[in-house]
N, C-alpha and C positions, 0 to 999 in steps of 0.2 A: 742552903749552907751548907758549908767544906771546912776544912780545916790542913793543918802541913804535915806534916813527921818529915826523921831529918834521921841519916843515918848516917855515919863517916866508914862502918865496915862489921865485916859480919860480929868481930867477936863482941860489938858492944850493944844494948837495948835502944831499938830504938825509940827518938822520940818526937813527944806529941803531941800535937798542940790545944788549944777548948778547940771547940766546935763553933763557929759564929757564924748567928745567920745576916744574907745580904739584899735589896730586890736589887733587878736587872732588868733593867726597861729596854727594847731590842727598840730600836729605829731604822725602818726601812728606807734605803734610798739606793740609784743608780750605781753602774760600777765607772770607775772613771776613766776615762782610754787619753792617749797625746792628744792631742785638739791643736786646728789651726784654723782663727778665722777669717770671716768672712766681710772684710768692710768695707759701704761703697754705700750708692745716692739713698740705695735703697733704707738705708738710717739713717740718715746726718752724718757719716763716718764716724760710726758712737762706737769703737770698740764693744766694753762694758752692754751694748745691746749686738750686738753680732750673728750672726748664725754661722753655725763649725759645722766643718766637716771632721772626722775620727780615723784614725789608727788602731783599728781594734788590735792588728797584730804586732802593733811596734814594728813596724818593716817597712815606715814610712811611707806607704801607701795610705791617704783619706780617702775618705770619700762618704756619703751622705745624699738627702733631696734637698734640698733649696727652692728660696721662696722672692720672686721679685716684688710680686707684686707689680711692676709695667716700670719697671726704674731700670730694670740692666743694660738696655741698652748708654744711661745713661756711666752708667764705671762701676768698677770693683778696680777690688787688688783680695790678696788673701795675705793677710801678716798674723804675725806670730807675739809679739810686742806691744803694748799701746803705743812704745813711743815713736814705731818707727825705728829705730836706731839699729836694727836686726832683723834676720828672717820677715821677709815683706815680697812677693810677689808681684810684677801685675804683664804688659802686650807688650810681647811682641813692638817692632816698627811695624808692618801692617799687620792682616789680621782681615784673610774673608768670615762673611756672615759667615754665625755658626761654626764656625769652623770647630773638627776639632778630628784626633787632637793636636793642642797649639801646644810647642816647647813657649816655654813665660818667662821670663827673663828674672834674675835677681835683681832685687834691693831699686835699678836705677830704670823699671820698664815701667809704660804708660796703663795710663787707665784702660781697663779691660773694657768695650762695647764694641762689644762684635753680638750679644749674644740680643736678644729681643724679647726672645716666651718670658711668661711671667718663672716656671718653674724647671729645675732642672737635675737628672740625679751627674753630681761631678763626683769624677774619681783624679786626686792631682796625687805626685812621687814628685816629693818636696829634695829630695836629692838627682835625680832629671827637670825634673823639670817640666812635663810630663801633665797635661790637661786631658779626658775626655773628656765629653759632655755628651747626656743621654740621656734616652727619654721628654725630651719637650714640653710640656702643653703650658699652657694658655688661661684652664681654667680644670674645677673640681669640683663635682658632685656626689650628691647620694640620691642611684636606682634601686628600684625595687615592686615591691609589689604596690605601694602606692600608688606607682605610675605605670605599670602591669608589666615595666619588664622594660620601659618605652623611649619617647623624649622628655624634652620635661624634667630631669633630671632635678632636683634641688642643690640649686650649687653654693658651693661653697668660700670661706670672706677668709683673707688671716686675721687677725687677733694676733696681741698680745698680752704678756703678763709678768708679774713678778710669784712663781711660788714659793715655798713653805721653808727652802731652803738661800730666798735669797736671787735666784738663780734667774736669767730671763727665760721666758719660752715664748717661742711660734706655733701658731698651730694653725691649723683650719677649722672652721665654726659652718657649720648646719644648724636650723633649729624647722620641722617639719611635727605634722600629724601621721599618729599612723594608730595598724589598729590591730587585736588582736593577733600575734599569729605572723606578723610582715616580714618577711626578710626582706634584707639590702646588704646593697655594697660600696662602698667609695670608688667612681673610679673617671678616666679623666677626659671632657669634648666632648661629653655623652658615647663611647667609643670601648670597646672590652681591651683595649690591651695597655698593658699592665695599669689593671686596674686592683685595688686593694682586697687582699680576704681575712677573717682573721690567720691564716699561718698564718702570716707576715706580718702581727702587730702582738703587741701582749694590751695588759692593760683591761680595761672594765669595762666590759662588755657580753650580748648571750650569743654564743657560736649556736648555729642552728646542723654542722657538726656535717654538712655536704659544699659546705666552698662560701656559706653564704650569712652572714647576722642574721639576729632578728629581736622579735619584740616581743614575750610573751602577753605581753597589758599594752591594752588601748592608751593610747594617749597623743600628750606634744614630748617627743624628746629633741635634745640637742646632742648634739656628739662635739664632739671634740674631737680631732687628730694633730694629733705632733712627734710634724712627722722629719722634724728635724735633731733624732734620735741613732745611735747607732741602730736599737732596733725599736723602731716609729711604736705610738702608747698612739692608742681612742678608747678616746671616755667617754662612755654613752648615761644620759641622765633624763631622769624621768618629771619632767614639769605635773603640776597637781591638776592641771586641763585636762579634761578624761573626752575626749570626743565618740564618736561613733556611738 
């Protein structure tokens, strides 16, 4: 319920409107940040299906994890507009393999083909053109009690979808059986450097409270990791299948 009051001075009575009722429907959404897209062979050079880097502080520094799915060396560029008319950056005349940092060329640069891994963390300054590339990895998987925290991680595969807001999303996905109380994490190439813990993401999952994820019930689970966001998101869904 709400109403409106109006007053022009202390010498006049305050006027009040009738009290009316209304229904307000809240919607959950993600904050919007300035972004620059990555167009390339990995997405058919389609602007509408591009991964992005984001400027959290609106300070010309754009960053995010990206996943090229084996096509980074086939070429890509940063692009600010769909028609390439302004704000696009490409490779200088020469680059060494996996070079970082590198100063990209605005407007007439070539396709960037110096990187060969599947995933990277990119930091791009669109004022200076400097690109920093880190965390190169070829695979990501699920490790935990289900494989005794050893080798044989359940590998994640790249998937895409269009969400309820009609935004094209990239995510890594794995499906596996886990017993009740199973703790787990996401890690690259069966190594602990750059592993993903609950404190680094948001979403729908159980936090074991010791730096690991967990599931309380035995079953078959699908894990989706939306990595190309300012704050990555993990969604864990249990299917009807029960194991053990």
